[in-house]
ChimeraX commands (.cxc) that place a marker at each C-alpha (Angstrom):
marker #1 position 127.81,65.60,89.63 radius 0.5
marker #1 position 125.62,63.91,91.55 radius 0.5
marker #1 position 124.58,60.38,90.88 radius 0.5
marker #1 position 121.09,61.06,90.93 radius 0.5
marker #1 position 121.69,63.16,87.78 radius 0.5
marker #1 position 122.49,60.05,86.01 radius 0.5
marker #1 position 119.53,57.98,86.84 radius 0.5
marker #1 position 120.83,56.05,90.07 radius 0.5
marker #1 position 117.67,54.89,92.14 radius 0.5
marker #1 position 120.48,53.04,94.85 radius 0.5
marker #1 position 121.50,56.59,96.61 radius 0.5
marker #1 position 119.80,59.33,95.41 radius 0.5
marker #1 position 122.07,61.73,97.32 radius 0.5
marker #1 position 125.29,60.02,96.43 radius 0.5
marker #1 position 128.47,62.19,95.03 radius 0.5
marker #1 position 131.12,61.73,92.82 radius 0.5
marker #1 position 132.12,64.95,92.33 radius 0.5
marker #1 position 132.66,68.27,94.83 radius 0.5
marker #1 position 130.17,70.05,92.12 radius 0.5
marker #1 position 127.16,68.33,94.42 radius 0.5
marker #1 position 128.48,70.72,97.54 radius 0.5
marker #1 position 127.37,73.86,95.77 radius 0.5
marker #1 position 124.06,72.07,95.09 radius 0.5
marker #1 position 123.26,71.04,98.93 radius 0.5
marker #1 position 124.05,74.42,100.21 radius 0.5
marker #1 position 122.42,76.26,97.55 radius 0.5
marker #1 position 120.25,78.90,99.16 radius 0.5
marker #1 position 117.21,78.56,96.81 radius 0.5
marker #1 position 115.41,75.64,96.10 radius 0.5
marker #1 position 117.04,73.37,93.35 radius 0.5
marker #1 position 115.02,71.00,91.34 radius 0.5
marker #1 position 116.90,68.53,88.04 radius 0.5
marker #1 position 114.87,66.46,85.88 radius 0.5
marker #1 position 115.75,64.34,82.99 radius 0.5
marker #1 position 114.40,64.44,79.75 radius 0.5
marker #1 position 111.25,62.59,80.41 radius 0.5
marker #1 position 110.69,65.56,83.32 radius 0.5
marker #1 position 111.39,62.70,85.82 radius 0.5
marker #1 position 112.97,64.27,89.08 radius 0.5
marker #1 position 116.68,63.12,89.65 radius 0.5
marker #1 position 117.72,65.53,92.42 radius 0.5
marker #1 position 116.54,67.89,95.09 radius 0.5
marker #1 position 118.68,69.76,97.16 radius 0.5
marker #1 position 118.17,70.20,100.70 radius 0.5
marker #1 position 116.14,73.76,100.22 radius 0.5
marker #1 position 113.94,72.39,97.50 radius 0.5
marker #1 position 113.31,69.34,100.20 radius 0.5
marker #1 position 112.20,71.88,102.57 radius 0.5
marker #1 position 110.29,74.20,100.59 radius 0.5
marker #1 position 108.31,71.19,98.92 radius 0.5
marker #1 position 108.03,69.25,101.83 radius 0.5
marker #1 position 108.91,66.35,100.10 radius 0.5
marker #1 position 112.16,64.42,100.26 radius 0.5
marker #1 position 114.79,63.25,97.49 radius 0.5
marker #1 position 114.22,59.48,98.00 radius 0.5
marker #1 position 110.51,59.90,98.10 radius 0.5
marker #1 position 110.65,62.15,94.29 radius 0.5
marker #1 position 113.45,60.47,92.97 radius 0.5
marker #1 position 112.07,59.36,89.54 radius 0.5
marker #1 position 108.86,60.60,89.83 radius 0.5
marker #1 position 106.72,62.60,87.08 radius 0.5
marker #1 position 107.88,66.54,87.48 radius 0.5
marker #1 position 104.41,67.53,87.77 radius 0.5
marker #1 position 103.63,64.98,90.25 radius 0.5
marker #1 position 106.03,66.62,92.67 radius 0.5
marker #1 position 106.07,70.25,91.50 radius 0.5
marker #1 position 102.53,72.41,91.41 radius 0.5
marker #1 position 102.34,75.69,90.70 radius 0.5
marker #1 position 99.68,78.36,89.93 radius 0.5
marker #1 position 99.46,81.71,88.54 radius 0.5
marker #1 position 99.16,84.02,91.64 radius 0.5
marker #1 position 96.09,86.14,89.97 radius 0.5
marker #1 position 94.22,83.57,88.46 radius 0.5
marker #1 position 95.29,80.56,90.65 radius 0.5
marker #1 position 95.27,78.51,87.17 radius 0.5
marker #1 position 97.67,75.86,87.00 radius 0.5
marker #1 position 100.70,76.34,85.50 radius 0.5
marker #1 position 102.84,73.86,84.00 radius 0.5
marker #1 position 106.93,74.20,83.33 radius 0.5
marker #1 position 106.54,73.96,79.97 radius 0.5
marker #1 position 104.92,77.45,79.90 radius 0.5
marker #1 position 108.39,78.93,81.51 radius 0.5
marker #1 position 111.38,78.83,78.71 radius 0.5
marker #1 position 110.98,81.60,76.24 radius 0.5
marker #1 position 108.06,83.53,78.50 radius 0.5
marker #1 position 108.33,87.16,79.06 radius 0.5
marker #1 position 105.78,88.40,80.75 radius 0.5
marker #1 position 105.60,91.62,82.67 radius 0.5
marker #1 position 105.20,91.06,86.19 radius 0.5
marker #1 position 102.07,91.44,87.36 radius 0.5
marker #1 position 102.05,92.17,90.63 radius 0.5
marker #1 position 102.27,88.85,92.33 radius 0.5
marker #1 position 104.14,85.65,92.15 radius 0.5
marker #1 position 103.80,81.97,91.27 radius 0.5
marker #1 position 102.25,79.82,93.71 radius 0.5
marker #1 position 103.55,76.63,94.92 radius 0.5
marker #1 position 101.21,74.69,96.56 radius 0.5
marker #1 position 103.12,72.38,99.15 radius 0.5
marker #1 position 102.59,68.86,100.30 radius 0.5
marker #1 position 100.19,68.36,103.12 radius 0.5
marker #1 position 98.42,71.78,101.89 radius 0.5
marker #1 position 98.70,75.56,101.63 radius 0.5
marker #1 position 100.77,77.52,99.15 radius 0.5
marker #1 position 103.42,80.18,99.09 radius 0.5
marker #1 position 104.11,82.46,96.55 radius 0.5
marker #1 position 107.68,81.96,94.70 radius 0.5
marker #1 position 109.65,83.08,92.11 radius 0.5
marker #1 position 110.67,80.34,89.55 radius 0.5
marker #1 position 113.07,79.98,86.74 radius 0.5
marker #1 position 113.70,76.81,84.81 radius 0.5
marker #1 position 116.40,76.31,81.87 radius 0.5
marker #1 position 116.25,73.31,79.20 radius 0.5
marker #1 position 119.69,71.27,78.38 radius 0.5
marker #1 position 119.06,69.49,75.18 radius 0.5
marker #1 position 120.52,66.79,73.33 radius 0.5
marker #1 position 122.44,66.92,70.05 radius 0.5
marker #1 position 119.14,66.39,67.90 radius 0.5
marker #1 position 117.80,69.30,70.00 radius 0.5
marker #1 position 115.56,67.07,71.90 radius 0.5
marker #1 position 115.02,68.30,75.70 radius 0.5
marker #1 position 117.69,66.27,77.70 radius 0.5
marker #1 position 116.85,67.70,81.09 radius 0.5
marker #1 position 115.49,70.81,83.16 radius 0.5
marker #1 position 117.13,72.62,85.97 radius 0.5
marker #1 position 114.23,74.45,87.99 radius 0.5
marker #1 position 115.24,77.37,90.61 radius 0.5
marker #1 position 112.69,78.23,93.20 radius 0.5
marker #1 position 113.16,81.33,95.67 radius 0.5
marker #1 position 110.27,81.90,98.93 radius 0.5
marker #1 position 109.30,85.14,97.63 radius 0.5
marker #1 position 106.92,85.22,101.11 radius 0.5
marker #1 position 108.71,88.41,102.28 radius 0.5
marker #1 position 108.81,90.33,98.64 radius 0.5
marker #1 position 105.05,89.26,97.63 radius 0.5
marker #1 position 103.90,91.26,101.48 radius 0.5
marker #1 position 106.30,94.28,100.94 radius 0.5
marker #1 position 104.57,94.40,97.04 radius 0.5
marker #1 position 101.07,94.18,98.42 radius 0.5
marker #1 position 101.74,96.64,101.14 radius 0.5
marker #1 position 103.06,99.04,98.34 radius 0.5
marker #1 position 99.97,98.23,95.88 radius 0.5
marker #1 position 97.57,99.26,99.02 radius 0.5
marker #1 position 99.39,102.17,100.11 radius 0.5
marker #1 position 98.94,103.44,96.25 radius 0.5
marker #1 position 95.35,102.69,96.03 radius 0.5
marker #1 position 94.58,104.21,99.05 radius 0.5
marker #1 position 94.23,108.09,100.28 radius 0.5
marker #1 position 96.59,108.67,103.49 radius 0.5
marker #1 position 94.02,110.30,105.14 radius 0.5
marker #1 position 90.54,108.74,104.68 radius 0.5
marker #1 position 92.15,105.43,104.41 radius 0.5
marker #1 position 89.65,105.18,101.69 radius 0.5
marker #1 position 90.56,104.45,97.89 radius 0.5
marker #1 position 91.46,106.77,95.53 radius 0.5
marker #1 position 89.90,108.27,92.39 radius 0.5
marker #1 position 92.35,106.06,90.25 radius 0.5
marker #1 position 90.74,102.90,91.38 radius 0.5
marker #1 position 87.29,103.95,91.50 radius 0.5
marker #1 position 87.80,105.25,87.74 radius 0.5
marker #1 position 89.25,101.51,87.05 radius 0.5
marker #1 position 86.29,99.77,88.59 radius 0.5
marker #1 position 83.65,101.88,86.71 radius 0.5
marker #1 position 85.51,101.19,83.84 radius 0.5
marker #1 position 85.56,97.46,84.11 radius 0.5
marker #1 position 81.96,97.59,85.04 radius 0.5
marker #1 position 80.96,99.06,81.57 radius 0.5
marker #1 position 83.00,96.60,79.85 radius 0.5
marker #1 position 80.27,93.96,80.88 radius 0.5
marker #1 position 77.97,92.44,78.25 radius 0.5
marker #1 position 74.69,92.47,80.47 radius 0.5
marker #1 position 72.86,95.79,80.28 radius 0.5
marker #1 position 70.04,95.24,81.79 radius 0.5
marker #1 position 71.06,95.57,85.49 radius 0.5
marker #1 position 71.19,99.09,86.95 radius 0.5
marker #1 position 73.76,100.80,88.24 radius 0.5
marker #1 position 74.09,104.24,90.03 radius 0.5
marker #1 position 77.47,106.85,90.47 radius 0.5
marker #1 position 77.46,109.22,93.42 radius 0.5
marker #1 position 79.70,112.52,93.40 radius 0.5
marker #1 position 79.69,113.90,96.70 radius 0.5
marker #1 position 81.24,117.35,97.69 radius 0.5
marker #1 position 80.93,118.60,101.31 radius 0.5
marker #1 position 80.10,121.94,102.15 radius 0.5
marker #1 position 81.61,124.66,104.28 radius 0.5
marker #1 position 84.61,122.39,104.46 radius 0.5
marker #1 position 86.77,125.46,103.70 radius 0.5
marker #1 position 85.57,127.30,106.84 radius 0.5
marker #1 position 87.25,124.70,109.09 radius 0.5
marker #1 position 90.17,124.44,107.14 radius 0.5
marker #1 position 90.31,128.80,107.36 radius 0.5
marker #1 position 89.25,128.54,110.97 radius 0.5
marker #1 position 90.53,125.52,112.80 radius 0.5
marker #1 position 93.18,124.71,110.80 radius 0.5
marker #1 position 94.46,121.97,108.59 radius 0.5
marker #1 position 94.54,119.41,111.21 radius 0.5
marker #1 position 91.11,119.76,112.03 radius 0.5
marker #1 position 90.32,119.59,107.97 radius 0.5
marker #1 position 92.20,116.49,108.03 radius 0.5
marker #1 position 90.37,114.79,111.32 radius 0.5
marker #1 position 87.04,115.62,109.84 radius 0.5
marker #1 position 87.66,114.17,106.19 radius 0.5
marker #1 position 89.00,110.78,108.45 radius 0.5
marker #1 position 85.51,110.88,110.38 radius 0.5
marker #1 position 83.15,111.94,107.96 radius 0.5
marker #1 position 85.16,109.00,105.76 radius 0.5
marker #1 position 84.76,106.74,108.86 radius 0.5
marker #1 position 80.60,107.59,108.67 radius 0.5
marker #1 position 80.33,107.19,104.57 radius 0.5
marker #1 position 81.78,103.55,104.55 radius 0.5
marker #1 position 79.21,102.55,107.67 radius 0.5
marker #1 position 76.76,103.47,104.85 radius 0.5
marker #1 position 77.68,101.18,101.56 radius 0.5
marker #1 position 77.41,97.96,100.93 radius 0.5
marker #1 position 80.70,95.51,100.36 radius 0.5
marker #1 position 80.60,95.22,96.73 radius 0.5
marker #1 position 80.01,99.24,96.33 radius 0.5
marker #1 position 83.32,101.55,96.17 radius 0.5
marker #1 position 83.88,104.54,97.83 radius 0.5
marker #1 position 86.76,106.57,97.35 radius 0.5
marker #1 position 88.06,109.54,97.98 radius 0.5
marker #1 position 88.39,112.16,94.93 radius 0.5
marker #1 position 90.88,114.71,96.56 radius 0.5
marker #1 position 90.34,117.69,98.73 radius 0.5
marker #1 position 86.53,117.11,100.64 radius 0.5
marker #1 position 84.94,115.78,97.35 radius 0.5
marker #1 position 84.20,111.53,97.50 radius 0.5
marker #1 position 82.71,109.32,94.78 radius 0.5
marker #1 position 80.84,105.97,94.92 radius 0.5
marker #1 position 79.80,103.37,92.71 radius 0.5
marker #1 position 76.92,101.54,93.36 radius 0.5
marker #1 position 76.89,98.29,91.27 radius 0.5
marker #1 position 73.71,96.34,90.50 radius 0.5
marker #1 position 71.57,98.93,92.47 radius 0.5
marker #1 position 68.29,99.53,91.40 radius 0.5
marker #1 position 67.26,103.20,91.50 radius 0.5
marker #1 position 65.06,103.55,94.80 radius 0.5
marker #1 position 67.74,101.53,96.52 radius 0.5
marker #1 position 70.42,104.58,94.88 radius 0.5
marker #1 position 68.16,107.13,96.18 radius 0.5
marker #1 position 67.85,105.67,99.42 radius 0.5
marker #1 position 71.70,105.36,100.17 radius 0.5
marker #1 position 71.89,108.95,99.00 radius 0.5
marker #1 position 69.38,109.77,101.82 radius 0.5
marker #1 position 71.84,107.74,104.22 radius 0.5
marker #1 position 74.89,109.31,103.52 radius 0.5
marker #1 position 73.45,113.16,103.46 radius 0.5
marker #1 position 72.40,112.42,106.71 radius 0.5
marker #1 position 75.14,110.69,108.11 radius 0.5
marker #1 position 77.46,114.14,107.27 radius 0.5
marker #1 position 74.09,116.37,108.12 radius 0.5
marker #1 position 74.68,114.61,111.96 radius 0.5
marker #1 position 78.09,114.94,111.99 radius 0.5
marker #1 position 79.40,117.39,114.18 radius 0.5
marker #1 position 83.14,118.31,114.70 radius 0.5
marker #1 position 84.93,118.97,118.04 radius 0.5
marker #1 position 88.03,120.88,117.86 radius 0.5
marker #1 position 89.94,123.03,120.42 radius 0.5
marker #1 position 86.69,123.41,122.60 radius 0.5
marker #1 position 84.54,124.03,119.51 radius 0.5
marker #1 position 82.10,122.86,117.58 radius 0.5
marker #1 position 81.72,122.43,113.51 radius 0.5
marker #1 position 79.04,121.69,111.48 radius 0.5
marker #1 position 79.09,120.16,107.99 radius 0.5
marker #1 position 76.90,119.98,105.03 radius 0.5
marker #1 position 77.25,117.74,101.59 radius 0.5
marker #1 position 75.79,118.59,98.53 radius 0.5
marker #1 position 75.35,114.81,96.27 radius 0.5
marker #1 position 74.90,114.45,92.83 radius 0.5
marker #1 position 73.16,110.74,91.86 radius 0.5
marker #1 position 73.59,109.38,88.15 radius 0.5
marker #1 position 71.60,106.60,87.30 radius 0.5
marker #1 position 73.05,104.42,84.46 radius 0.5
marker #1 position 73.56,100.86,82.77 radius 0.5
marker #1 position 76.36,99.51,81.45 radius 0.5
marker #1 position 77.09,99.92,77.66 radius 0.5
marker #1 position 75.16,102.35,76.88 radius 0.5
marker #1 position 77.23,105.52,78.47 radius 0.5
marker #1 position 80.62,106.21,78.46 radius 0.5
marker #1 position 83.07,106.39,81.51 radius 0.5
marker #1 position 83.79,110.46,80.93 radius 0.5
marker #1 position 80.10,110.58,80.52 radius 0.5
marker #1 position 79.25,108.80,83.57 radius 0.5
marker #1 position 81.44,111.19,85.72 radius 0.5
marker #1 position 80.27,114.23,84.12 radius 0.5
marker #1 position 76.75,113.68,85.09 radius 0.5
marker #1 position 77.09,112.89,88.55 radius 0.5
marker #1 position 79.54,115.93,88.82 radius 0.5
marker #1 position 76.83,118.22,86.98 radius 0.5
marker #1 position 74.35,116.98,89.30 radius 0.5
marker #1 position 76.25,117.70,92.56 radius 0.5
marker #1 position 77.08,121.15,91.08 radius 0.5
marker #1 position 73.23,121.81,90.62 radius 0.5
marker #1 position 72.55,120.14,94.37 radius 0.5
marker #1 position 75.09,122.80,95.62 radius 0.5
marker #1 position 73.75,125.49,93.74 radius 0.5
marker #1 position 70.14,124.76,95.16 radius 0.5
marker #1 position 71.91,125.58,98.77 radius 0.5
marker #1 position 69.16,126.23,102.06 radius 0.5
marker #1 position 66.09,126.88,99.34 radius 0.5
marker #1 position 66.05,123.41,97.75 radius 0.5
marker #1 position 67.44,120.04,98.18 radius 0.5
marker #1 position 71.05,118.59,98.38 radius 0.5
marker #1 position 70.72,115.58,96.57 radius 0.5
marker #1 position 70.16,115.95,92.66 radius 0.5
marker #1 position 69.32,112.85,90.36 radius 0.5
marker #1 position 70.26,112.45,86.78 radius 0.5
marker #1 position 69.01,109.31,84.95 radius 0.5
marker #1 position 70.75,109.07,81.77 radius 0.5
marker #1 position 69.11,106.50,80.48 radius 0.5
marker link #1:1,2 radius 0.2
marker link #1:2,3 radius 0.2
marker link #1:3,4 radius 0.2
marker link #1:4,5 radius 0.2
marker link #1:5,6 radius 0.2
marker link #1:6,7 radius 0.2
marker link #1:7,8 radius 0.2
marker link #1:8,9 radius 0.2
marker link #1:9,10 radius 0.2
marker link #1:10,11 radius 0.2
marker link #1:11,12 radius 0.2
marker link #1:12,13 radius 0.2
marker link #1:13,14 radius 0.2
marker link #1:14,15 radius 0.2
marker link #1:15,16 radius 0.2
marker link #1:16,17 radius 0.2
marker link #1:17,18 radius 0.2
marker link #1:18,19 radius 0.2
marker link #1:19,20 radius 0.2
marker link #1:20,21 radius 0.2
marker link #1:21,22 radius 0.2
marker link #1:22,23 radius 0.2
marker link #1:23,24 radius 0.2
marker link #1:24,25 radius 0.2
marker link #1:25,26 radius 0.2
marker link #1:26,27 radius 0.2
marker link #1:27,28 radius 0.2
marker link #1:28,29 radius 0.2
marker link #1:29,30 radius 0.2
marker link #1:30,31 radius 0.2
marker link #1:31,32 radius 0.2
marker link #1:32,33 radius 0.2
marker link #1:33,34 radius 0.2
marker link #1:34,35 radius 0.2
marker link #1:35,36 radius 0.2
marker link #1:36,37 radius 0.2
marker link #1:37,38 radius 0.2
marker link #1:38,39 radius 0.2
marker link #1:39,40 radius 0.2
marker link #1:40,41 radius 0.2
marker link #1:41,42 radius 0.2
marker link #1:42,43 radius 0.2
marker link #1:43,44 radius 0.2
marker link #1:44,45 radius 0.2
marker link #1:45,46 radius 0.2
marker link #1:46,47 radius 0.2
marker link #1:47,48 radius 0.2
marker link #1:48,49 radius 0.2
marker link #1:49,50 radius 0.2
marker link #1:50,51 radius 0.2
marker link #1:51,52 radius 0.2
marker link #1:52,53 radius 0.2
marker link #1:53,54 radius 0.2
marker link #1:54,55 radius 0.2
marker link #1:55,56 radius 0.2
marker link #1:56,57 radius 0.2
marker link #1:57,58 radius 0.2
marker link #1:58,59 radius 0.2
marker link #1:59,60 radius 0.2
marker link #1:60,61 radius 0.2
marker link #1:61,62 radius 0.2
marker link #1:62,63 radius 0.2
marker link #1:63,64 radius 0.2
marker link #1:64,65 radius 0.2
marker link #1:65,66 radius 0.2
marker link #1:66,67 radius 0.2
marker link #1:67,68 radius 0.2
marker link #1:68,69 radius 0.2
marker link #1:69,70 radius 0.2
marker link #1:70,71 radius 0.2
marker link #1:71,72 radius 0.2
marker link #1:72,73 radius 0.2
marker link #1:73,74 radius 0.2
marker link #1:74,75 radius 0.2
marker link #1:75,76 radius 0.2
marker link #1:76,77 radius 0.2
marker link #1:77,78 radius 0.2
marker link #1:78,79 radius 0.2
marker link #1:79,80 radius 0.2
marker link #1:80,81 radius 0.2
marker link #1:81,82 radius 0.2
marker link #1:82,83 radius 0.2
marker link #1:83,84 radius 0.2
marker link #1:84,85 radius 0.2
marker link #1:85,86 radius 0.2
marker link #1:86,87 radius 0.2
marker link #1:87,88 radius 0.2
marker link #1:88,89 radius 0.2
marker link #1:89,90 radius 0.2
marker link #1:90,91 radius 0.2
marker link #1:91,92 radius 0.2
marker link #1:92,93 radius 0.2
marker link #1:93,94 radius 0.2
marker link #1:94,95 radius 0.2
marker link #1:95,96 radius 0.2
marker link #1:96,97 radius 0.2
marker link #1:97,98 radius 0.2
marker link #1:98,99 radius 0.2
marker link #1:99,100 radius 0.2
marker link #1:100,101 radius 0.2
marker link #1:101,102 radius 0.2
marker link #1:102,103 radius 0.2
marker link #1:103,104 radius 0.2
marker link #1:104,105 radius 0.2
marker link #1:105,106 radius 0.2
marker link #1:106,107 radius 0.2
marker link #1:107,108 radius 0.2
marker link #1:108,109 radius 0.2
marker link #1:109,110 radius 0.2
marker link #1:110,111 radius 0.2
marker link #1:111,112 radius 0.2
marker link #1:112,113 radius 0.2
marker link #1:113,114 radius 0.2
marker link #1:114,115 radius 0.2
marker link #1:115,116 radius 0.2
marker link #1:116,117 radius 0.2
marker link #1:117,118 radius 0.2
marker link #1:118,119 radius 0.2
marker link #1:119,120 radius 0.2
marker link #1:120,121 radius 0.2
marker link #1:121,122 radius 0.2
marker link #1:122,123 radius 0.2
marker link #1:123,124 radius 0.2
marker link #1:124,125 radius 0.2
marker link #1:125,126 radius 0.2
marker link #1:126,127 radius 0.2
marker link #1:127,128 radius 0.2
marker link #1:128,129 radius 0.2
marker link #1:129,130 radius 0.2
marker link #1:130,131 radius 0.2
marker link #1:131,132 radius 0.2
marker link #1:132,133 radius 0.2
marker link #1:133,134 radius 0.2
marker link #1:134,135 radius 0.2
marker link #1:135,136 radius 0.2
marker link #1:136,137 radius 0.2
marker link #1:137,138 radius 0.2
marker link #1:138,139 radius 0.2
marker link #1:139,140 radius 0.2
marker link #1:140,141 radius 0.2
marker link #1:141,142 radius 0.2
marker link #1:142,143 radius 0.2
marker link #1:143,144 radius 0.2
marker link #1:144,145 radius 0.2
marker link #1:145,146 radius 0.2
marker link #1:146,147 radius 0.2
marker link #1:147,148 radius 0.2
marker link #1:148,149 radius 0.2
marker link #1:149,150 radius 0.2
marker link #1:150,151 radius 0.2
marker link #1:151,152 radius 0.2
marker link #1:152,153 radius 0.2
marker link #1:153,154 radius 0.2
marker link #1:154,155 radius 0.2
marker link #1:155,156 radius 0.2
marker link #1:156,157 radius 0.2
marker link #1:157,158 radius 0.2
marker link #1:158,159 radius 0.2
marker link #1:159,160 radius 0.2
marker link #1:160,161 radius 0.2
marker link #1:161,162 radius 0.2
marker link #1:162,163 radius 0.2
marker link #1:163,164 radius 0.2
marker link #1:164,165 radius 0.2
marker link #1:165,166 radius 0.2
marker link #1:166,167 radius 0.2
marker link #1:167,168 radius 0.2
marker link #1:168,169 radius 0.2
marker link #1:169,170 radius 0.2
marker link #1:170,171 radius 0.2
marker link #1:171,172 radius 0.2
marker link #1:172,173 radius 0.2
marker link #1:173,174 radius 0.2
marker link #1:174,175 radius 0.2
marker link #1:175,176 radius 0.2
marker link #1:176,177 radius 0.2
marker link #1:177,178 radius 0.2
marker link #1:178,179 radius 0.2
marker link #1:179,180 radius 0.2
marker link #1:180,181 radius 0.2
marker link #1:181,182 radius 0.2
marker link #1:182,183 radius 0.2
marker link #1:183,184 radius 0.2
marker link #1:184,185 radius 0.2
marker link #1:185,186 radius 0.2
marker link #1:186,187 radius 0.2
marker link #1:187,188 radius 0.2
marker link #1:188,189 radius 0.2
marker link #1:189,190 radius 0.2
marker link #1:190,191 radius 0.2
marker link #1:191,192 radius 0.2
marker link #1:192,193 radius 0.2
marker link #1:193,194 radius 0.2
marker link #1:194,195 radius 0.2
marker link #1:195,196 radius 0.2
marker link #1:196,197 radius 0.2
marker link #1:197,198 radius 0.2
marker link #1:198,199 radius 0.2
marker link #1:199,200 radius 0.2
marker link #1:200,201 radius 0.2
marker link #1:201,202 radius 0.2
marker link #1:202,203 radius 0.2
marker link #1:203,204 radius 0.2
marker link #1:204,205 radius 0.2
marker link #1:205,206 radius 0.2
marker link #1:206,207 radius 0.2
marker link #1:207,208 radius 0.2
marker link #1:208,209 radius 0.2
marker link #1:209,210 radius 0.2
marker link #1:210,211 radius 0.2
marker link #1:211,212 radius 0.2
marker link #1:212,213 radius 0.2
marker link #1:213,214 radius 0.2
marker link #1:214,215 radius 0.2
marker link #1:215,216 radius 0.2
marker link #1:216,217 radius 0.2
marker link #1:217,218 radius 0.2
marker link #1:218,219 radius 0.2
marker link #1:219,220 radius 0.2
marker link #1:220,221 radius 0.2
marker link #1:221,222 radius 0.2
marker link #1:222,223 radius 0.2
marker link #1:223,224 radius 0.2
marker link #1:224,225 radius 0.2
marker link #1:225,226 radius 0.2
marker link #1:226,227 radius 0.2
marker link #1:227,228 radius 0.2
marker link #1:228,229 radius 0.2
marker link #1:229,230 radius 0.2
marker link #1:230,231 radius 0.2
marker link #1:231,232 radius 0.2
marker link #1:232,233 radius 0.2
marker link #1:233,234 radius 0.2
marker link #1:234,235 radius 0.2
marker link #1:235,236 radius 0.2
marker link #1:236,237 radius 0.2
marker link #1:237,238 radius 0.2
marker link #1:238,239 radius 0.2
marker link #1:239,240 radius 0.2
marker link #1:240,241 radius 0.2
marker link #1:241,242 radius 0.2
marker link #1:242,243 radius 0.2
marker link #1:243,244 radius 0.2
marker link #1:244,245 radius 0.2
marker link #1:245,246 radius 0.2
marker link #1:246,247 radius 0.2
marker link #1:247,248 radius 0.2
marker link #1:248,249 radius 0.2
marker link #1:249,250 radius 0.2
marker link #1:250,251 radius 0.2
marker link #1:251,252 radius 0.2
marker link #1:252,253 radius 0.2
marker link #1:253,254 radius 0.2
marker link #1:254,255 radius 0.2
marker link #1:255,256 radius 0.2
marker link #1:256,257 radius 0.2
marker link #1:257,258 radius 0.2
marker link #1:258,259 radius 0.2
marker link #1:259,260 radius 0.2
marker link #1:260,261 radius 0.2
marker link #1:261,262 radius 0.2
marker link #1:262,263 radius 0.2
marker link #1:263,264 radius 0.2
marker link #1:264,265 radius 0.2
marker link #1:265,266 radius 0.2
marker link #1:266,267 radius 0.2
marker link #1:267,268 radius 0.2
marker link #1:268,269 radius 0.2
marker link #1:269,270 radius 0.2
marker link #1:270,271 radius 0.2
marker link #1:271,272 radius 0.2
marker link #1:272,273 radius 0.2
marker link #1:273,274 radius 0.2
marker link #1:274,275 radius 0.2
marker link #1:275,276 radius 0.2
marker link #1:276,277 radius 0.2
marker link #1:277,278 radius 0.2
marker link #1:278,279 radius 0.2
marker link #1:279,280 radius 0.2
marker link #1:280,281 radius 0.2
marker link #1:281,282 radius 0.2
marker link #1:282,283 radius 0.2
marker link #1:283,284 radius 0.2
marker link #1:284,285 radius 0.2
marker link #1:285,286 radius 0.2
marker link #1:286,287 radius 0.2
marker link #1:287,288 radius 0.2
marker link #1:288,289 radius 0.2
marker link #1:289,290 radius 0.2
marker link #1:290,291 radius 0.2
marker link #1:291,292 radius 0.2
marker link #1:292,293 radius 0.2
marker link #1:293,294 radius 0.2
marker link #1:294,295 radius 0.2
marker link #1:295,296 radius 0.2
marker link #1:296,297 radius 0.2
marker link #1:297,298 radius 0.2
marker link #1:298,299 radius 0.2
marker link #1:299,300 radius 0.2
marker link #1:300,301 radius 0.2
marker link #1:301,302 radius 0.2
marker link #1:302,303 radius 0.2
marker link #1:303,304 radius 0.2
marker link #1:304,305 radius 0.2
marker link #1:305,306 radius 0.2
marker link #1:306,307 radius 0.2
marker link #1:307,308 radius 0.2
marker link #1:308,309 radius 0.2
view
């Protein structure tokens, strides 16, 4: 076993048995600490990952050498939090804060050794660089959240954000939700084909996105329908936004195989405050207002408002 395990400070890399060869060539970062949580050994992979050498860390407190954060909250994570912990994977790994700055995602496992009395005799910590895996997971999450044609968020993500908004304790701030349904879209699909329809969806989605604020959530609900959540948005500003979105679609022209196609949009605007209405109630109100706007046809406005408070 490496002499460093036994507390030697004369040569942290000295070796008494061939077992150290396994640690030296172990592909993952391995950190060993004694019962007082002081570093006794780093393998070369750990030195590279931490940006620290064994000679500079031997005998130092583990929490001064290894700094971990929660991948979601960025809150500090202590090694003592790991043993016996069985929490579901939340989509992001722990973050290792490296010497000199920067943080990288890592998979982390901790094993304890105990003395005959049951006291902690030592720690074995294994870290694996998860940068590539985290990027792959992030890509999958992004793909699952976004519609492949419009590049907008999907319905599920919009509903989730509306639900979160409704959990807020501040009931004084105005909120708004819009339901948008394209007019004449079916005729474009029937006349020019689905490829032309897909192009129209992409181009109209881009136009709608140009009209919304960064804090707002725009999503494709499916087919030719869109939803927009406007957080902390006064009623008059929500009305202005609805007019801007209406104009953005009305001024759009689809050019396909030498032909031009125009589309319209019917908009249902629901005004509300948090905690006073249910999620389903808000969605149903915006849908009903949009249906009424569509029924108005050429004889009336294509924007219908409903105030829930």
